[in-house]
N, C-alpha and C positions, 0 to 999 in steps of 0.2 A: 504493500500500500504506500503510495507516494502522494502527498498533498502539497499544494502551494497556498500559503497564507498571504493575503494582502490586507493591509489596514491603513485607512486614511481619514483625514479630517474633512468633513463636509459641512457647509454652512447654508442654511435656508432662511432668507429674510422673511420677517413676519409682515402680514398685511396691515397690522396696526399694533401698537405697543401692548405688551402684556404686563400688567402691574399687580404685584402682590406686596405683602408687608416687607419683604426683603429687598425690593427694588424693581427695576423695569427691564424687561427683555425685549430686544428688537430683532434678534436673530436666534434661530435654533442652531446650536453648535453641537454636532454629533460626530461619533466615530463610526465608520462603516467597515465591516470586515467581510471579506470574501474568501471562501475556502474552495479551491478547485481540485478535483480528483477525477482523473480519467475524462477530462473535458467537460465535466459537470460542475456547476458552481452553486454553492450555498451561500446565502447572505444573512448578515445580522447587523443590528445597529445598537449603539449604546449612547447615553447622554450623560457625560461626566457632570457632577454636581458639586459646586464649591462648598455647599453646606456639609458635605461628607468628605471634604478635603481632596476632591478630585479635580482634575483639569484635563483638557485635551491631551496635553503633553504627558501627564502621568499615566493616563489610560493607554496611550499608544506605547509608552515605554514598558508598561506591565505586559502588554500583549507581545511585544518584541522579546521579552524575557522568557516567554514560554513557547516561542516560535518553533524551536526544535522539537519539543514534545508534541505540539499540535500537528506539525507537518509530518512527524514520525508516526502518527496514527492514534494519539490519545483520544479517548472517547469522552462523552459528557460526564460520566461518573468520575473518571480520572481528573477531569477539569476542575471538579469541586475541590480537589487537593492542590491543584496547580495555581489557582487564582482565588483570591478572597471575593466576597460579595461586592458587587459594584458594576459600573458601566462596562469596564473592560471584559469581565467575565460574561456579562449579558450578551455583548456583541458576538463573542466567540461561541457561547452556548447556543444562541439562536441560529448562527451560521451552521453549526453542527446538526441541529434539528433539520434545517432546510436541506442540507446536503444529504442526510440520511433518507429523507423523504424522496428526493429526486433520484438517488442511486437505487433505492429499494422499490420504487414504484408504488409506495403506500404513503398517503398523506399523513401529516402530523396528527390530525383528528383520528384517523384509523389506528395509528400507533398507540394512542392513549385511550382508545376505546370510547371515543366521544363523537357526537354528530359534527358534521362540518359547520363552521361558523355561519350564522345567519344574521338577519337584521335584529338589532337590539337597541334599547333606550340607552343613550349615553349623554351625560351632563353637558350642557353648554355653559361656559364660564363667563362671569362678569367680573372684570378686574376692578381694582380699587380706583375710585374716583369720587367726585362730589355726589351726594345723594341724588341730586337732580340728574346728573349725567348717567348715573347707574340706573335710575328709573327709565330714562330714555332708552338705554341699552336693553333693559329688561322688556320694555314694551315691544321691542322689535322681535323678541323671541318668546313672547308671552304664551304662545301655544305649545312650546316645547314641554315635554313631560317632566324633565328634570333640569334644574338650574343650580349651578354652584356659584356662591357669592363669596368673593375674596374681600376680606376686611382686615383692619389692623386694630389697634387699641384706642384710636382717637374718637371716632364717632360711629362705632359699629351699629349701634341701635338705630340711628337715622338711616344708615346705608341699607341695613336689612329690611327695615320698614319700607323704604322707597322701592326696593325690588319686589317685595311682597305685594304692595299696592298696585304695581304695574303688571305683575304676573300672578294674579290671585289663585290660579288653579295648579300651578306647577309644584312639584315636590322641590324642596330646597335643601341644599347642603351649604352650611356656612363654614368657611375655611379661613381661620386667622393666621395660619402658618406660624404657629408657636409664639404669636405676638401678645397674647393675653397673659394675665397672672391669675392666681387662685381667686383673688377678690373679685375680679371682673367676671370670671366664669360663674361664680355664685350669683353675682348681681344680675347676670343676663338670663338666668334660668326662666324666670316668669315670662319675659319677653319672647324668648325662643318658643315657648309653648303657645303664647298668644298669636304669634306670627306663623304658627304651624311649620316650624323648621323640623325637618325629618332627621337630620344628622349634623352633629358638630364635629368637625375634623381637626384633630391635633391643636387644641386651643393654646396649650402651654408648652414651653420648651421640653424636649425629650428628657433633659437632665433634671427637670423640676416637676415631675409628675407623680412623685411618691404619694402625695396626699390624696390622689384619686382612688387609692385602695379603700379609703374610708368614706368615699363620697358616692351618693346615689343620685345620678343626674336625672333631670326631668326629660331630657332629650338624649338619646344614645350618643356616646362619644367614640370617635373613631381614631385609632392609632395610625399615624403616618410615619413621621420621623422616628417614633419610638419603636417601630417594628421593622426588621429587615429580613430575618430568616426564621425558620421554624423554631430554632433553639431559643428565640426571644420570647416565646409564648408563655413560658413559665412565669415570667414577671408581667408581661403585657396583659394576660388574661385576668389578672387581679385588678387591673386599673381601667380597662377599656371594654366596651361591649362589641366593637367592630374593629376589624383590621383592614388597612389599605395595602393591598398587594401590588407592588410595582416591580417590574422586572429589572429595572436599573438598581433597585435596592437589593433584591434577592440575588442578583447576579445571573439572571437567565430564567428561561421557562422551566428548566429542570427543578430548581429550588422553589420557584413560584408555585408550581403544582404541589410540592411537598408542604409548603407553608399553608396554602389554601385548604388542603385536605386536613392538616393538623388543626387548623383554626376551626373548621367545621366539626371536627371530632370533639372539640372542647365547647361546642355550642355557641361559638362567636359568630357574629355577622361578618359578611365579606363585602369588600369594595375592591374594585380593580381600578388603578390609577395609572398615570403616565406623566412623563415630563413633556415639555414642548419639543416635539420631535416630528419626524416624518412617519409615513404609514409603515415603514419597515420596522419601527418599534411597536406599532399597534397590532400588526398581524399576529405575532405570537401571543400577545396579551389577550386576544379574543378567546383563547382556550382557557383562560382563567375567568374571563368575564362571564362565560356561560354558567359558572357556578355562583355568581355574585348577586348580592342584593342591590348594590349600587355600582354603576359603571361610569367612569370618568375618563374617557379615552378621546378627548377632543383635541389632543396635541396638534395633529396635522391640520385641523380646521383653521388654525391661526397662521398657517404658512401662506405666503404669496403664491408659491408653486410647490406642490408636493411631488413625490416620485410618481412616475407614470404608472397607472393601474392601481393606485392605492385606494384607501377607504373613502367613502363619501358620506356627508351628513345631509339629511333631509328633515329639517325642523326638529332636531333632537333625536332622530333615529339614525343610527350608524349602520351603514351597509359595509360588509366585508370587502377586501380587495378583490380584484379580478382573479380568476383561477390562474394559477401559475406565478402569481406575484411572490408568494412565500409559502413554504410548507406543503406544497402539492407537487406531484410528479409532472 
């Protein structure tokens, strides 16, 4: 068995700025991995995230460090020991899944014993802005089944209320991206109920969430930055009711499936999320999304131009990529 590994940095401009509590993004910066064997190419994508100490350069260096093993035939199980969780392993793991499917003539769905991905509800995100601007943005997608509202600790009450008034029927996820503290979480409980918020995602920093073990929220709280892999669940399950599975955190579809199954076994709710990315990141995540209560895979929707044949959104319903895009023979 002889493989060739190629890894590169790709940049996708956004159609408009994406604002969260940590800052503003105007481009999706990703690493693309291609694995070629016998003239067949498998692809994967990862999005290095500074919050986790990652960069494009560090991710590419990590991949280069294991190039010999991967080109020599290391499989997905061996990859778990070669690279830690993160964007680098995600890109390689997903490229291996894709390559296996193409070489073996069996889709990823068939390999894991699941139906082929179909249309599903996926959140449309409203970035941080003035309440009036967020209301305008919400009014444009008011018919979407699920909306995610990005907030910080300044005026989240006014921002959430503005979105709810503009989109009275949508399910709402509120995501402060770790910007709240314990006092604000407690103070917001009644309003979250009144405004019919369905999920509060990672309100406090991952390193300051111990107090949640003794807290019973009125609205379920979802772990994002606090959970990366299945081994985290011993602690996370005591503090959160839902976990957000992102392939860039787990380090690929292999560990993402393990995390999702372990979370379900503990009775936790599931969410599937993503970074701002192309459809090459989303295609593998669809295999976790089918198991999830909440899906937030609108990363490519923010791009000025996605990879050809990728996912498409229709009023909050996400359609899978064209056949042959990823994970099919």
